[in-house]
C-alpha positions, 0 to 999 in steps of 0.5 A, a space after each residue: 219377864 210378864 213385866 216387860 211389854 212397854 219395853 219392848 214397845 219401846 225397843 221397837 223404835 230404836 231398833 227392828 222388831 225383836 220379841 227376844 224378850 218374849 220367854 216362852 216356858 216349858 214346864 214337863 216338856 210343854 212350851 208356854 207362849 209368850 202372854 201379853 202384858 198389854 192390857 186392854 184398858 190402855 188401847 187409846 193410850 196405845 192409839 195415840 202412842 203409835 200416831 205419834 211414833 208412826 214415821 218413826 217406826 216407817 224407818 225402824 222397818 228398814 231393818 229386818 233382823 228379830 231376835 227370838 227367844 225359846 226355852 226348853 228342858 233337855 233330853 225331850 222326845 221328837 216333835 214337842 213344839 218349840 214355837 211358831 216363828 210366823 205367829 211369834 213374828 207376828 206374821 199370822 194371827 195367833 192361835 185361840 186362847 194366846 194373846 199377843 204381847 205386842 201390838 198387832 201389825 198389819 199383815 194378812 194371814 197366811 191363806 190370803 198371801 201370795 206368794 206363801 211365807 217360806 221359811 228356812 235356816 241360812 244354811 243346813 249345819 247341824 241343824 237336823 240333829 236337834 231341831 226341824 223347821 216346818 217350811 210352811 208354817 215355821 214351826 220349831 219342833 224337837 228332831 229325832 236326836 235326843 238334846 243332851 245339854 251336858 254334851 252340847 255345852 260342857 263337851 262341845 259347846 262353841 264360843 256362842 257367836 252367830 256363825 252358821 243356822 245353828 250353833 250352841 253358845 256356852 257362857 261362863 256361867 253354868 246356867 247358860 246353855 243356848 242352841 243358836 241358830 239363822 232362820 231366814 223368812 221369804 219372800 221378798 216382801 216379808 223378809 226377815 232374819 231372825 236369829 233365834 236362842 234356844 235356852 237348853 234347860 237342864 235335868 237331874 239325868 246325871 247322878 254324881 259320880 266319883 272320878 275314882 272308885 277308891 279314895 284313901 285318906 291318911 290321919 296321923 294317929 295323933 290327930 287330935 279332936 275336930 281335925 279337918 282333912 280335905 277328901 280328894 277326889 270330889 264328886 263330879 255331876 254335870 248337872 247344874 244348880 239344885 241338880 248339882 252335888 249338894 251334900 256328902 254323907 258316910 255310910 258308916 262314921 264308926 264313931 271316930 268321924 265325921 263329915 263336913 262341906 264347905 262351898 268355895 266362891 265358885 260353888 264347888 262342895 268339898 267333903 272334909 273329914 273330921 276326926 272325932 275321937 283319939 286314934 290309936 294305929 297300935 289298936 286298928 290302923 284302918 277303917 273303910 267305909 262309904 262316902 255317897 254323893 247327892 244331888 239337889 234333883 227330886 228325887 235325888 241321884 246318887 254316886 258313892 265310892 269306897 273311903 279308907 282311912 288309913 291311921 299313919 304311926 308315929 313313935 309313940 312305943 318303945 321297945 320292951 323285953 319280954 322278961 327281965 332276966 335269962 339264966 344261960 348254961 355254957 360248957 367249959 369245952 364249947 368251941 368259939 361261935 356257938 350260940 349261946 342266948 338270944 334276947 328279943 325286944 318288942 316295938 309296936 310302932 311301924 318302920 323307923 319307929 320300931 327299929 332296934 338295936 342291941 347293947 351292953 350296958 357300960 356295967 358290963 365287965 371287958 372281959 365279958 364282953 371279949 367272952 361273949 359277942 352280942 349282935 347289935 341287930 339280932 340280940 344274939 349272943 355267942 361265944 367269941 373267944 375259947 373258954 380258959 381255966 381262969 374264966 369266972 364261973 359266972 357272967 352277967 350281963 345287961 343287955 339295953 334294947 335301943 329305940 329311937 327317941 325312947 329310954 331304952 329297955 333293959 334285961 339280964 343274961 346270966 351266964 354259968 360256965 360248967 368245967 369239963 374235966 373229961 373228954 366227949 363221945 366221938 364219932 369216925 365216918 367212914 364213907 361207902 358213897 361218894 363224898 366230897 367236902 363233907 356232902 355225899 352225892 347219892 342218884 336218884 333212884 337208887 335201890 332200898 337199902 343202899 349203903 351211905 357210910 359206917 360210923 364208929 362211936 367212941 368213948 375216950 375215957 372208956 368208962 361211960 356207956 355211949 349211945 347213937 341216934 339219927 336226928 334229921 327228917 329224911 328216907 334214911 337209917 341208922 343202926 347197928 352192924 353186928 356182930 360188932 359192937 360200936 358199928 352203926 351203918 346209914 342207909 336209905 329206907 326208900 327210893 328218892 325223887 329228885 323232883 320232889 327233894 334234892 338237899 337232905 341233911 341229917 345229925 349222927 348224935 352220940 350221947 354218954 350216960 352223964 348227958 353229954 353229946 356230940 353230932 356229926 352233921 351228914 349232908 346229902 346231895 341228890 343227883 338228877 336222873 333222866 327219869 321223866 319225860 316231857 309233858 305237854 300242857 295240852 295233849 291236844 292242841 285244838 288250832 284255827 286258821 283261816 284260809 289264804 293266810 300269809 306264808 309262814 303264818 304263825 300257828 301256836 307255841 308248842 310248850 312242855 315241861 320235863 320235871 327233870 334237871 340241867 340237860 336232862 330237862 331241856 326239850 327239843 320239838 319235833 314235827 310227827 311223820 304224819 305231818 304235811 310238810 308245808 308245817 314247820 316247827 322250831 325245835 328250840 322255841 317250839 313255834 308252829 308255823 305253816 310255810 304256804 297258803 292253805 285252801 279250805 276247799 282243798 282241804 279243810 282240816 288237818 291232824 297231825 303229831 308233835 314230839 317233845 324230845 328231852 336231851 337226856 341218855 337215853 331221851 324220853 319223849 312224849 307226843 302231842 296232836 295237833 288239830 288245825 281247821 282251816 276257817 273259810 273265806 269268802 273266795 270262791 263265786 258261785 260257780 254254775 253248773 253249766 255256763 249256759 243252759 237251755 231248756 225246751 218248754 212246751 208253748 201254753 206252758 201255764 204259769 209258774 210252771 217248773 222250767 228247769 233247775 239252775 244248778 249252782 255251787 259255792 266252794 265256800 262255807 257257812 254264809 259265804 256259801 249260800 247263794 241267792 239266785 235272781 233273773 237279771 233281764 225279763 224279770 216280769 215274765 221269768 222268776 227263780 226259787 232261790 232255795 231250789 233253783 227252780 226257773 219258773 214263768 210267771 205267763 203262760 208262753 206263746 211261741 206264735 208271740 215270741 219262740 225263744 227267750 235268753 235270760 241272764 241269771 245272777 248267782 250272789 253268795 252271803 259273803 263280806 264283800 258278796 262274790 257273784 257270777 252270770 248264766 245264760 239261759 236259752 228257753 226254747 218254746 216247742 210248738 203245740 198244735 194250738 193254731 188250726 189251718 187258715 185259709 187265705 185264698 179263697 176269701 169267703 164262702 161266696 166267692 166263685 170262678 167262672 169255668 169255661 166248658 171248653 177247658 180241657 182235662 188236667 187243666 188247673 182250674 184254681 186252688 185253696 191256699 192257706 197257712 198255719 201259724 205252728 211248725 213243723 208237723 204241726 205246720 205240714 198241711 193237706 187239703 181234700 174235698 169232704 163234701 160236693 154238690 153239682 151237676 157233676 162235681 166229681 169231675 174236679 179234684 184237689 192236690 192234697 199237697 198244693 191245693 190245686 183244683 184241676 179238671 179231671 173230666 171233660 165237660 158236658 152239656 149237662 155239666 153247666 152250672 154251679 159246682 160247690 166243693 166243701 175243701 177241709 184244710 187239716 193239720 198233721 198235728 199231734 196228738 189231734 190234727 185241726 183243720 178248717 174249711 172252705 167252700 170252693 164254687 165253680 160256675 160252669 158256663 160260656 159266660 156270666 149273664 146273669 150274677 144276681 142269679 149266681 148269687 141267690 145259688 150262693 146264698 142257699 144252703 148247700 145240701 152236701 154229704 160230708 166225706 170222712 175220708 182224711 186227705 193223704 199226703 206224703 211228707 218226703 219228696 215225692 218221687 214221680 216217674 217221668 215218661 219219656 214223651 215226644 217234645 213236639 206235643 207239648 211245645 204245640 200246647 203250651 203255645 195253645 194255651 199262652 195264646 189263649 190265656 191272652 185273647 182270654 184276658 184281653 176279653 175279659 178286661 174289656 168286659 169288666 170295664 163295660 160292666 162298671 159302667 152299668 152297675 156299681 162296683 160291690 167290694 167282697 165282705 173280706 178284702 184282704 192281699 191275696 198270696 198266689 201259690 206259685 204265681 197262678 193265681 191272679 187279682 181277679 179273684 178279689 171280686 165276685 166276679 166270673 173269670 173264665 179259664 180256657 186251654 184254647 
């Protein structure tokens, strides 16, 4: 691609600039950038060239379509740089060390652009799977989704059309695998529609693989040397080129075969098996080797399969007899059908090639053929007719063994007939056991020495000694029955078991001293008895089922075997008496079902018995145990012990202290029963320990700021899907005595009140008013005078409950002046009451003539002796004794007091107005809204002005 610089320049005249002829290369995962093919020596010529083609280049700028081509190896990790669209489109200066292949266009740098360049895929499509595009720099990188060329192009390759922002193109050539993207470059003044092709280069990441693990090739045993046989199922390799399958080889050639590889027009390689030696199926009918396929990668990857070379048979062997002649003797009194001899030939071939038929030669006389029958399939010769007196004494039987396409093999059977001039011994049976049609029937478990039959042995000639013995296997014994001669008793020798053996065939053989013998076949059939109980395959059946099962759900199929036969071996199934009623067991099939839904929370394990009973008389049975475990499902939500929880917590409770335990349960088991607790609301203040269910406050709580909290706690279990429930939590803060009483009136220790000398005893003078932010006993306030100073300060007393200060005694001339009362305001908190103090200043005089003098007295520190007497008040309502008095004096006194108050207020108002004209108004240090007690306190106490109080 290096020599195409001039070609690219010429193409730019006909269409828009298409750097598709650039071909960046990736070597071992590194991208090689496009190289310039324009020499610096051609700059003057290039200048003249652009001067000439300038007008044409302007026309070409209307087409903004551009095509870029990159290539990279498959299987690269995420983040590998594929290319920079900004550089390759010449929208920004190329990085240092990179030479441009096209003339530099007059474009501004990325930093100078306003607005900046933006790169984006035309549509999302599948772009996020394989590449990532930086919207600012225009750099293409590999994404987290690894690019697999075989998966893209061999399995899911598209048609190669530019139909979206990203697609896959696979051309008929296996070497071409393209990833296609459509990229838009904005803003409009730099707009380009860029088609990006990314060629995916193959790496050797796949080993050859045979479609089957066992490959069979059949070769006829007469195949000549150099016979070529194609091996079906050649290996496949998804890789291409040299990375695909290149050659085949055998692990073991057995010195009989070799392997050749042929390549067709499409480049596909097929292995051929070549015969290198003479084969003989009868010597070895099979060869096993390993065929290995090898690709051309570095290092090469291998695939293998087992190659079995089977040698097929041809008819290259003929029948052969082991002996050329056999000699046979037949007695003249032999019965028809008695086997005389058997001939057998062998053919080493297989199948139809080894089929043998037997026949007599044409040389055998017809009389011999009529006397002795030859079975053409088995080669057995039997006596076909009774031997008469005129029959030849010797017969030569020539027998042929015929095979397909073969010359018959020949053997001779020489049969000699021995004429018998006497009668053979006789065996006369007399059955004791039940006998029908020559078969003796015995019950199993018959006792030992059970008699079966008597046998009388006779010699018709009367001149030979006859012996007798029992031939055959079985628990039987034939013994002489004394004192009789020639009498024998057949009896059993041990217990017989029908389940071990049901049928016996024995023979009583009699022979005389001349060697002649006869046989009497005895067939014994055992009758089954119900001596076996059914047997369960598993005495303990451990079963499981999920709870909430469907009705009549299948549990298992019971199976028991009974060795007895007939109805004695037929097994029926029944539930034991301990089985719950909702379990059902089919007596015939043994299918165990449960008719109702099971609830693990109600009962998790069931254990009961089942019976298998046969049909014998009497019946036998066996018992098995069913152990059923009900598996848990997440069908129970977490359950709080209480729907509403209430906790009483003292205020100022320390942060992360234990408020209380939220108890929650879940009837499910395992993960379904794991419960996690969380605070739904106010989680910024409260937190809950999931393990202990302990509710804690993250911060200290102040009742005076908030006296109660309402929380919702959610419990979520660990099931799939999870179930949850909520509970309401109410936290009530208990008050502690953490606030001393707050004196609202008087406002300061520097305020004073004018008391007229004419004030009557018992009249209210002023009051002390305080509040406490606490509640209950902590907010019950008591007032007391703990210090006095003045001419006669004991003339005043304070009500411990209301704080009202009244005059106790009539004021005298000597009582004129400033009276100072130190009032203690105390609550009834526990364990330690809190208190505040305030100075009440009373100025006894007819009028206030010199305020500066009074203020100077107030500024002096009073020498007051503190009285330690604590105020005592009754919390309960006080029941005072109401004395009976006349109503007339009371009405007169009230009228006088009202008239005096009106006069006093009017005079004070006039006086204050006159004073304001002479002096500037002075405000108190602490201006607060006064809260009068019972409406008795006027707002004139806001200023430090004397107020005359009189009852006149």
